[in-house]
C-alpha positions in Angstrom: -175.0 -63.2 174.8 -178.5 -61.9 175.3 -179.8 -62.8 178.8 -183.4 -63.9 179.2 -185.9 -61.8 181.0 -187.2 -63.9 183.8 -190.1 -62.9 186.2 -191.4 -59.9 184.5 -194.7 -61.3 184.1 -196.7 -63.9 185.2 -199.7 -65.1 183.0 -202.8 -65.7 185.5 -205.8 -67.6 184.9 -208.3 -66.9 187.5 -211.9 -66.1 188.5 -212.0 -62.6 190.0 -214.1 -62.7 193.1 -215.2 -59.4 194.7 -214.4 -59.9 198.4 -214.9 -57.0 200.6 -212.2 -57.1 203.3 -212.6 -56.4 207.0 -213.3 -52.8 207.4 -213.9 -52.1 203.7 -217.0 -50.3 202.5 -218.9 -50.1 199.2 -219.8 -46.9 197.2 -221.4 -47.8 193.8 -218.6 -49.7 191.7 -216.1 -48.7 194.2 -214.7 -50.7 197.4 -212.8 -48.3 199.7 -211.2 -48.1 203.2 -211.0 -45.1 205.5 -207.4 -44.4 206.5 -206.1 -43.2 209.8 -206.3 -39.6 208.7 -210.0 -39.9 207.8 -209.6 -39.7 204.2 -210.3 -42.6 201.6 -208.4 -45.0 199.9 -210.1 -46.7 196.7 -209.2 -50.4 196.9 -211.3 -52.0 194.1 -213.4 -50.9 191.1 -216.1 -53.4 189.8 -217.5 -51.2 187.0 -217.3 -51.4 183.2 -217.0 -47.7 182.2 -214.9 -46.9 179.2 -214.3 -43.3 180.4 -214.1 -43.0 184.3 -213.8 -39.8 186.5 -212.6 -41.1 189.8 -214.5 -39.3 192.6 -212.8 -36.9 194.8 -215.1 -37.4 197.6 -217.0 -40.6 198.9 -219.6 -40.4 201.5 -218.4 -36.9 202.6 -214.7 -38.1 202.9 -211.9 -36.9 200.7 -210.3 -39.5 198.2 -206.3 -39.2 198.8 -205.3 -42.6 197.5 -205.7 -45.3 194.8 -204.8 -48.6 196.6 -202.7 -51.5 195.3 -204.3 -53.3 192.4 -207.4 -51.1 192.7 -208.1 -50.9 189.0 -206.0 -53.9 187.8 -207.5 -56.0 184.7 -210.1 -53.3 184.0 -210.3 -54.4 180.5 -213.2 -51.6 179.7 -211.2 -48.4 180.4 -210.1 -46.2 177.8 -209.7 -42.9 179.7 -209.3 -42.1 183.4 -209.5 -38.6 185.2 -207.7 -38.7 188.7 -209.0 -36.0 190.7 -206.8 -33.3 192.3 -206.2 -34.3 196.0 -205.0 -37.9 195.3 -201.6 -38.2 196.8 -200.8 -41.9 196.0 -201.1 -44.4 193.2 -200.4 -47.9 194.6 -198.6 -50.9 193.2 -200.3 -52.6 190.3 -202.9 -49.9 190.6 -203.8 -49.9 186.8 -201.9 -53.2 186.0 -202.9 -54.7 182.6 -205.6 -52.1 181.9 -204.9 -52.8 178.3 -207.3 -50.6 176.5 -206.4 -47.5 178.6 -205.2 -44.8 176.3 -205.3 -41.7 178.4 -204.9 -40.9 182.1 -204.4 -37.6 183.7 -202.4 -37.3 186.9 -202.9 -34.5 189.0 -200.3 -32.1 190.8 -201.2 -33.6 194.0 -199.7 -37.0 193.5 -196.3 -37.6 194.8 -196.0 -41.5 194.9 -196.6 -44.0 192.0 -195.9 -47.5 192.8 -194.3 -50.5 191.3 -196.2 -52.2 188.1 -198.7 -49.2 188.3 -199.1 -49.0 184.6 -197.6 -52.3 183.7 -199.0 -53.9 180.5 -201.2 -50.6 179.4 -200.3 -51.3 176.2 -202.2 -48.5 174.2 -201.4 -45.7 176.9 -199.8 -43.1 174.3 -198.3 -40.3 176.5 -197.8 -39.3 180.1 -197.1 -36.1 182.0 -195.9 -36.8 185.5 -196.6 -34.0 187.8 -193.8 -32.2 189.7 -193.7 -33.7 193.2 -193.5 -37.3 192.1 -190.2 -38.3 193.5 -189.7 -41.8 192.1 -190.7 -44.0 189.3 -191.0 -47.8 190.6 -189.9 -50.9 189.4 -191.9 -52.1 186.0 -194.0 -48.9 186.5 -194.5 -48.4 182.5 -193.1 -51.8 181.4 -194.8 -53.1 178.4 -196.6 -49.9 177.5 -196.0 -50.5 173.9 -197.9 -47.5 172.8 -196.2 -45.0 175.1 -194.5 -42.7 172.6 -193.8 -39.6 174.9 -193.4 -38.9 178.5 -192.5 -35.8 180.6 -190.6 -36.6 183.7 -190.3 -33.7 186.1 -187.2 -32.5 187.8 -188.5 -33.6 191.3 -187.8 -37.4 190.3 -184.8 -38.8 192.2 -184.8 -42.5 191.0 -186.2 -44.6 188.2 -186.7 -48.2 189.1 -185.5 -51.4 187.3 -187.4 -52.5 184.2 -189.5 -49.1 184.6 -189.6 -48.7 180.8 -188.9 -52.3 179.7 -190.2 -52.9 176.2 -191.8 -49.5 175.6 -191.2 -49.9 171.8 -193.0 -46.5 170.9 -191.0 -44.4 173.1 -188.8 -42.2 170.9 -186.9 -39.8 173.6 -186.2 -39.6 177.2 -184.5 -36.9 179.3 -183.3 -38.1 182.6 -183.8 -35.3 185.5 -180.8 -33.9 187.4 -181.6 -35.6 190.7 -181.4 -39.1 189.3 -178.0 -40.7 190.1 -178.3 -43.9 188.4 -180.0 -45.6 185.6 -181.5 -49.1 186.7 -181.3 -52.6 185.4 -183.3 -53.1 182.2 -184.9 -49.7 182.9 -185.0 -48.8 178.9 -184.4 -52.4 177.6 -186.1 -53.2 174.3 -187.4 -49.7 173.6 -186.6 -50.2 169.8 -187.8 -46.8 168.9 -185.7 -44.8 171.4 -183.3 -42.5 169.4 -182.7 -39.7 171.8 -181.6 -39.9 175.2 -180.3 -37.3 177.4 -178.6 -38.4 180.8 -178.3 -35.9 183.5 -174.8 -34.8 184.8 -175.4 -36.4 188.0 -175.9 -40.0 186.7 -173.1 -42.0 188.1 -173.8 -45.6 187.0 -175.7 -47.1 184.0 -177.0 -50.4 185.2 -176.9 -53.9 183.6 -178.9 -54.2 180.4 -180.2 -50.4 180.9 -180.4 -49.8 177.3 -180.3 -53.5 175.9 -181.9 -53.9 172.4 -182.5 -50.1 171.8 -182.0 -50.7 168.0 -182.9 -46.9 167.1 -180.3 -45.3 169.4 -177.5 -44.0 167.1 -175.8 -41.6 169.4 -175.4 -41.1 173.3 -173.4 -38.9 175.3 -172.1 -40.2 178.7 -171.7 -37.6 181.0 -168.6 -36.9 183.1 -170.3 -38.0 186.2 -170.6 -41.8 185.1 -168.2 -44.1 187.0 -169.7 -47.5 186.0 -171.3 -49.1 182.9 -173.0 -52.2 183.6 -173.0 -55.6 181.9 -174.8 -55.6 178.6 -175.8 -52.0 179.2 -175.9 -51.1 175.5 -175.9 -54.7 173.9 -177.6 -54.9 170.6 -177.9 -51.1 170.1 -177.4 -51.9 166.4 -177.3 -48.3 165.1 -175.1 -46.9 167.7 -172.4 -45.1 165.8 -170.4 -43.1 168.3 -169.4 -43.3 172.0 -166.9 -41.3 174.0 -166.0 -42.9 177.3 -165.5 -39.9 179.6 -162.5 -39.7 182.3 -164.7 -40.4 185.0 -165.5 -44.2 183.9 -163.7 -46.7 185.8 -165.5 -49.9 184.8 -167.3 -51.2 181.9 -168.9 -54.5 182.1 -168.9 -57.5 180.2 -170.9 -57.4 176.7 -171.5 -53.7 177.4 -171.4 -52.8 173.6 -171.7 -56.3 172.1 -173.6 -56.6 168.8 -173.3 -52.8 168.0 -172.4 -53.4 164.4 -172.6 -49.7 163.5 -170.2 -48.7 166.1 -166.8 -48.3 164.1 -164.6 -46.7 166.9 -164.6 -46.0 170.6 -162.5 -43.3 172.6 -161.4 -44.5 176.0 -159.0 -42.6 178.5 -156.6 -44.3 180.9 -159.3 -43.7 183.6 -160.9 -46.9 182.6 -159.1 -49.9 184.6 -161.7 -52.8 184.2 -163.2 -53.8 180.9 -165.4 -56.9 180.6 -165.2 -59.8 178.3 -166.5 -58.9 174.7 -167.4 -55.3 175.8 -166.6 -53.8 172.5 -165.7 -54.8 168.9 -167.6 -58.1 168.7 -171.1 -59.1 167.3 -172.7 -62.6 166.8 -172.8 -64.8 163.7 -173.9 -68.3 163.8 -173.9 -68.2 167.4 -170.2 -67.3 167.2 -168.2 -64.3 168.6 -167.1 -62.2 165.5 -164.9 -59.1 165.5 -166.6 -56.2 163.6 -164.6 -55.3 160.8 -162.7 -52.0 160.8 -163.4 -51.4 164.6 -160.9 -49.2 166.1 -160.2 -48.2 169.8 -158.8 -44.8 170.4 -156.9 -45.1 173.8 -153.8 -44.0 175.7 -150.5 -46.2 175.7 -150.4 -48.6 178.4 -153.8 -48.3 179.4 -156.5 -51.0 180.1 -158.2 -50.1 176.7 -154.8 -50.8 174.8 -154.5 -54.1 176.7 -158.0 -55.2 175.8 -157.5 -54.1 172.1 -154.3 -56.3 172.2 -155.6 -59.2 173.8 -158.7 -59.5 171.2 -156.8 -58.4 168.3 -158.6 -55.2 167.7 -157.0 -52.3 166.1 -156.0 -49.4 168.4 -154.8 -45.9 168.0 -152.8 -43.9 170.6 -154.4 -40.7 171.6 -152.7 -37.4 172.5 -153.2 -33.8 173.3 -156.9 -33.5 174.1 -159.0 -30.4 173.5 -160.1 -28.8 176.8 -162.9 -26.6 177.9 -165.0 -26.9 174.6 -168.1 -24.9 175.4 -170.9 -22.4 174.1 -169.5 -18.8 173.9 -172.7 -17.2 172.4 -175.9 -18.2 170.6 -178.5 -16.3 168.6 -181.4 -17.6 166.6 -179.5 -18.7 163.5 -175.7 -19.1 164.7 -173.6 -20.4 167.5 -170.1 -19.7 168.5 -167.9 -22.3 170.1 -164.9 -21.7 172.4 -162.2 -23.9 173.8 -158.6 -23.7 175.3 -155.7 -23.4 173.1 -153.5 -26.5 172.7 -149.8 -25.8 172.2 -148.9 -29.4 171.0 -151.5 -29.5 168.2 -151.2 -28.2 164.6 -155.0 -27.8 164.5 -158.6 -28.7 165.3 -161.4 -30.6 163.5 -164.9 -29.7 164.6 -167.8 -32.1 163.8 -171.6 -31.7 163.9 -174.1 -34.4 164.3 -176.2 -34.4 161.2 -178.7 -37.0 160.1 -177.5 -39.5 162.5 -173.8 -39.3 161.8 -171.0 -37.1 162.6 -169.9 -34.6 159.9 -166.9 -32.4 159.8 -167.7 -28.8 159.5 -164.4 -27.1 160.2 -160.8 -27.9 159.8 -158.9 -25.2 161.7 -155.1 -25.3 160.7 -154.2 -22.6 163.3 -153.7 -23.8 166.8 -154.0 -20.3 168.3 -157.7 -19.8 167.1 -159.7 -20.6 169.9 -163.2 -19.8 168.5 -165.6 -20.9 165.7 -168.9 -19.5 164.7 -171.3 -22.0 163.1 -173.7 -20.3 160.9 -176.8 -21.0 158.9 -178.7 -22.7 161.7 -182.5 -23.0 162.6 -183.9 -20.9 165.3 -184.7 -22.9 168.7 -183.1 -26.1 167.5 -180.9 -28.3 169.6 -177.4 -29.0 167.8 -174.5 -31.5 168.9 -170.9 -30.7 168.3 -167.5 -32.4 169.1 -164.0 -31.6 168.3 -160.5 -33.0 168.3 -156.9 -31.7 167.9 -154.3 -32.9 165.5 -150.7 -32.9 164.5 -148.7 -34.5 161.8 -148.0 -37.6 164.1 -151.0 -38.0 166.1 -154.6 -37.4 166.4 -156.2 -36.3 169.7 -159.3 -37.8 171.2 -162.6 -36.5 170.7 -164.1 -34.1 173.4 -167.4 -34.8 174.9 -170.2 -34.1 172.8 -171.7 -30.6 173.8 -175.4 -29.9 173.3 -176.4 -26.5 172.6 -179.5 -24.7 171.3 -179.9 -21.7 169.0 -182.2 -19.0 170.5 -185.9 -18.4 169.7 -186.5 -15.5 167.4 -188.0 -12.6 169.0 -191.7 -11.8 168.8 -192.4 -9.3 166.2 -195.3 -6.4 165.9 -195.9 -6.4 169.7 -198.7 -3.6 169.7 -201.9 -2.6 171.5 -204.7 -2.3 169.0 -207.6 -1.5 171.5 -208.1 -0.6 175.1 -210.9 0.4 177.5 -211.0 2.0 181.0 -210.2 -1.3 182.6 -208.5 -3.4 180.0 -205.7 -3.3 177.4 -205.5 -5.9 174.3 -202.1 -7.0 173.3 -201.4 -8.4 169.6 -198.3 -9.7 167.9 -197.4 -11.7 165.0 -197.5 -15.5 165.2 -193.9 -17.1 165.6 -193.8 -20.3 163.5 -190.7 -21.5 165.6 -192.4 -21.0 168.9 -194.3 -23.4 171.3 -195.8 -20.4 173.3 -195.4 -17.1 174.6 -194.7 -15.6 177.9 -196.1 -11.9 178.8 -194.7 -9.9 181.4 -196.2 -6.6 183.2 -194.1 -4.1 185.2 -195.6 -4.1 188.6 -194.3 -2.6 191.9 -190.9 -2.1 190.5 -190.1 -5.3 188.8 -191.4 -7.5 185.9 -194.2 -10.1 186.7 -195.4 -12.8 184.4 -198.8 -12.4 183.8 -199.5 -15.1 181.0 -198.0 -18.2 179.6 -199.6 -19.0 176.2 -199.0 -22.5 175.2 -200.3 -22.3 171.8 -198.1 -20.3 169.1 -201.1 -19.6 166.9 -202.8 -17.4 169.6 -201.7 -13.7 168.9 -203.7 -11.8 171.1 -204.2 -11.3 174.9 -206.6 -9.3 177.0 -205.2 -7.8 180.1 -208.1 -7.0 182.7 -208.7 -5.5 186.0 -206.7 -2.4 185.5 -207.3 1.1 186.6 -208.7 3.9 184.4 -206.5 6.6 183.0 -203.2 4.6 184.0 -199.9 3.8 182.2 -198.9 0.1 182.0 -195.8 -1.6 180.6 -195.7 -4.8 179.0 -193.2 -7.1 177.3 -193.1 -10.4 175.9 -191.0 -13.4 174.6 -191.6 -16.6 172.5 -190.2 -19.9 173.7 -190.0 -23.4 172.4 -189.8 -26.6 174.1 -187.1 -29.0 173.0 -187.4 -33.0 172.6 -185.6 -33.2 175.9 -188.4 -31.1 177.6 -186.1 -28.0 177.9 -187.3 -24.4 177.2 -185.7 -22.2 174.7 -186.4 -18.5 175.4 -186.4 -16.0 172.8 -185.3 -12.3 173.3 -187.7 -10.1 175.1 -189.6 -7.5 172.9 -188.9 -3.8 173.5 -191.1 -2.5 176.5 -194.6 -1.4 175.3 -196.3 1.3 177.3 -199.9 1.5 177.0 -202.6 3.7 178.8 -205.9 2.7 179.8 -208.7 5.0 178.7 -209.6 7.8 181.4 -213.1 7.1 182.8 -215.7 9.1 180.6 -217.8 12.1 181.0 -221.3 11.6 182.3 -224.5 13.6 182.1 -223.2 15.6 179.2 -226.1 18.2 178.2 -226.9 21.6 177.4 -227.6 23.9 180.4 -228.9 27.1 178.8 -228.7 28.9 175.4 -229.1 32.3 173.8 -228.9 33.6 170.2 -225.2 33.5 170.2 -224.1 31.1 172.8 -224.8 27.6 174.1 -223.7 26.7 177.8 -222.7 23.1 178.2 -222.5 21.2 181.4 -221.5 17.7 182.7 -220.9 15.8 186.0 -217.6 16.2 187.9 -215.3 13.5 187.4 -212.9 13.1 190.2 -210.8 10.4 188.7 -209.4 12.4 185.7 -207.4 15.7 185.4 -209.4 17.6 182.8 -211.9 17.7 180.0 -211.5 18.1 176.2 -214.4 19.9 174.1 -214.8 19.6 170.5 -217.4 21.1 168.0 -218.1 19.9 164.7 -217.2 22.6 162.2 -217.4 22.4 158.4 -217.6 18.4 158.8 -214.7 18.1 161.1 -214.3 17.8 164.8 -212.4 20.8 166.2 -211.2 21.2 169.8 -212.6 24.2 171.2 -211.5 23.8 174.8 -209.1 22.1 177.1 -210.3 22.3 180.8 -207.5 21.5 183.1 -209.5 21.6 186.3 -211.6 18.6 187.0 -213.8 20.7 189.3 -215.0 22.7 186.4 -218.4 21.3 185.1 -219.7 24.1 182.7 -218.5 25.7 179.5 -219.9 28.6 177.5 -219.6 28.3 173.7 -219.7 31.8 172.3 -219.7 33.6 168.9 -222.4 31.3 167.4 -225.3 32.3 164.9 -229.0 32.6 166.0 -231.5 29.6 165.2 -228.4 27.2 164.1 -228.0 23.6 165.0 -224.4 22.9 166.5 -222.8 19.5 167.6 -220.5 18.9 170.5 -218.8 16.0 172.1 -216.2 15.9 175.0 -213.8 13.3 176.6 -211.8 13.3 179.9 -208.1 12.9 180.1 -205.8 11.8 183.0 -202.0 12.6 183.1 -199.8 9.4 183.7 -196.8 9.5 185.9 -194.8 9.6 182.5 -196.4 13.1 181.8 -198.6 11.6 178.9 -202.4 12.2 178.5 -204.6 9.3 178.4 -208.0 10.1 177.1 -211.5 8.5 177.8 -213.8 7.4 175.0 -215.9 10.4 173.5 -219.3 11.1 174.8 -222.2 10.6 172.2 -222.6 13.6 170.1 -224.7 16.3 171.8 -226.6 18.4 169.2 -228.3 21.6 170.2 -229.5 24.9 168.5 -229.1 28.5 169.4 -232.2 30.8 170.3 -233.6 32.9 167.5 -232.3 36.5 167.6 -234.6 39.0 169.4 -237.1 41.2 167.5 -235.7 44.6 166.4 -237.2 47.9 165.4 -240.3 47.3 167.8 -242.4 50.5 167.9 -245.8 51.9 168.0 -246.6 52.5 164.4 -250.1 54.1 164.7 -253.0 54.6 167.3 -256.5 55.6 167.9 -258.8 56.1 170.7 -259.6 52.1 170.5 -256.5 50.7 169.1 -252.6 50.7 169.0 -250.9 49.4 165.8 -247.3 47.7 166.7 -244.6 47.2 164.3 -241.2 45.5 164.0 -238.5 44.5 161.6 -238.6 41.0 159.9 -236.4 38.6 161.5 -235.0 35.9 159.4 -233.8 33.9 162.2 -237.4 33.2 163.4 -240.5 31.3 162.4 -242.9 33.7 164.1 -243.5 36.1 167.1 -245.4 36.0 170.3 -246.9 39.3 171.5 -247.8 39.7 175.0 -249.7 42.5 176.9 -249.4 43.5 180.6 -252.9 43.1 182.1 -253.9 43.4 185.6 -250.3 42.7 187.0 -249.6 39.8 184.6 -248.2 39.2 181.1 -250.9 37.8 178.8 -250.4 36.3 175.3 -252.3 38.3 172.8 -251.1 37.2 169.4 -249.0 34.1 167.8 -247.6 35.5 164.7 -246.6 32.5 162.8 -244.9 34.2 159.8 -241.8 36.0 160.2 -242.7 38.1 157.0 -245.4 39.5 159.2 -244.2 42.8 160.9 -247.2 44.5 162.2 -250.0 43.8 164.7 -253.1 45.9 165.6 -254.1 45.5 169.2 -258.0 46.5 169.5 -260.4 46.8 172.2 -258.6 49.3 174.1 -259.6 52.4 176.2 -259.1 55.9 175.0 -256.3 58.2 176.6 -254.9 55.0 178.4 -251.3 53.8 178.2 -250.6 50.0 177.5 -247.4 47.9 177.9 -246.5 45.3 175.3 -243.5 42.8 174.7 -242.6 40.5 172.0 -240.4 37.5 171.4 -239.4 35.4 168.4 -239.5 31.9 168.2 -238.2 29.0 166.0 -238.8 25.3 165.7 -235.8 23.0 165.5 -235.9 19.3 165.8 -239.4 19.5 167.3 -238.3 21.9 169.9 -239.4 25.6 170.2 -236.6 27.9 171.2 -237.5 31.4 171.9 -235.5 34.8 171.8 -235.4 37.3 174.8 -238.4 39.9 175.0 -238.3 43.3 173.8 -240.8 45.7 175.3 -242.7 49.0 174.1 -245.4 51.4 175.6 -248.2 52.9 173.7 -251.1 55.3 174.5 -254.3 55.6 172.8 -255.8 58.9 171.7 -258.3 60.7 174.0 
């Protein structure tokens, strides 16, 4: 019969007096003590905040501990932030903080005391940091709203009543270092439907899962030797149990009132079975055999004796299947493998579907030892079991094996943009993923550079990179199961991306003529060369690839006079893979050639006081400048601003005297006046 829980809680009616103990000090709403190491332990809180951020320092001293009962009965608290640096949360620290819905526990915490969160009725979720080694007695007892908790692998023990009456808790995974499930640990967790026990658990304590009315299936690992009294009492939905060969003792009432349990498999390793352990329920305060309940057992075993003594139907087991295991898995199938059984005629494989075991294969050839289960969903946990059979007997079921399909691979892993110091990576969202891991090839090995825990994020920017350098990346998706396990997808193919080379600076026109333009730029020691492009007929055309970074000039020839041209350039570096990685282009540089020089310059006529100069009209010019050599200097004597004018009369000269003249053309393009080279001629006036 159900045992009554005594001593879980004492209802206290009291007046709370704020008494500062000897050596205690006050800091606002806090009372604290200084520990031997000079750090602070908070011993009491008298405030009424709804949202509270506990200070990391008090009076210049680091806070490292939340003392026993420090925040108990704080009926105002809704949310608490515990700062990094706190290592200890004492007994009853947040006892009966009923309105508390959220609390963060930093990675620095390694000890959580008994009753620490007892009766925090509205606390909904909890993540215990890696480093916490034990969960004390009654720690989360009566946290009715607690529906999820992540227990780290560092936990070595879980105390008695630790999760008693956590009616909202749906699933739990016991870490590998835990060796026992204590008394009443998960009792009355009425929503608990998924339990994963570690392979190191050796005992399941008395009343451990008493009243877990949603628990339909449980795998008891091969490590368990003892199942305590009332351990699964009143698990009314429990449908299937396999007692592994390791179990030697099953306590009284262990599976009492499990009305949905139609059969149980027990080997001859079990030597002690308590009263009413299996096959009974209660009706009108009487012990009643469950109709149709069957014990599958070996002949002359304690289980057979229990069945006979209690008038329970039993079947004799033979030839078990051994070594059922996962052979391979991908995103939509799982292949199972086992050892051939020479005594069997065939095998039956079952899968746990919708809270019941469903036969998915009847293999009539005992030499066949593999089976591929198809049509599965990616990154999903599946349960299988199997048994052998012959015409006369049926074998016992194997232990349930829990296997996962793999995650589908990330698709469309590309790099849409990059700069001299950063590369952006993009991919397609994976609907099955919890998140993504990105790796970069560095110093001869793959190094994780990002863990993106949001599957809707489909871009990541890698920064602090070197210009003109090739980088390699790969990524994979992952999913976290209800047991807290990570399922990884296959890695993408390696994506090699080059950062852009550092750009050209001070790109300009150094000089020009009527048929050429000389370009110049600053030397870039970080690159291997330069590419120059010219815009021709509306398209950019490469006109030079300069593979010496010390070259800082280039002459563009074969141009037309008085014509505007456009140029741009970029640098490149050659990666260790022999690829060229380019910089961004410079801004477009526009420049015009000079007009062509005047032609046909001559003395057309002269007198004793004047000389008439003539030349050929120049279509590339807007006009002409005429200069005369006077007293050792060239002096401009005319600006002929029409290129159609082809003559000019120089007057006021002396007779019988020789004079020197020169002329150049000019053109105005984009408000800049460009000149041709000079042409010279001598002329003598008449005597």
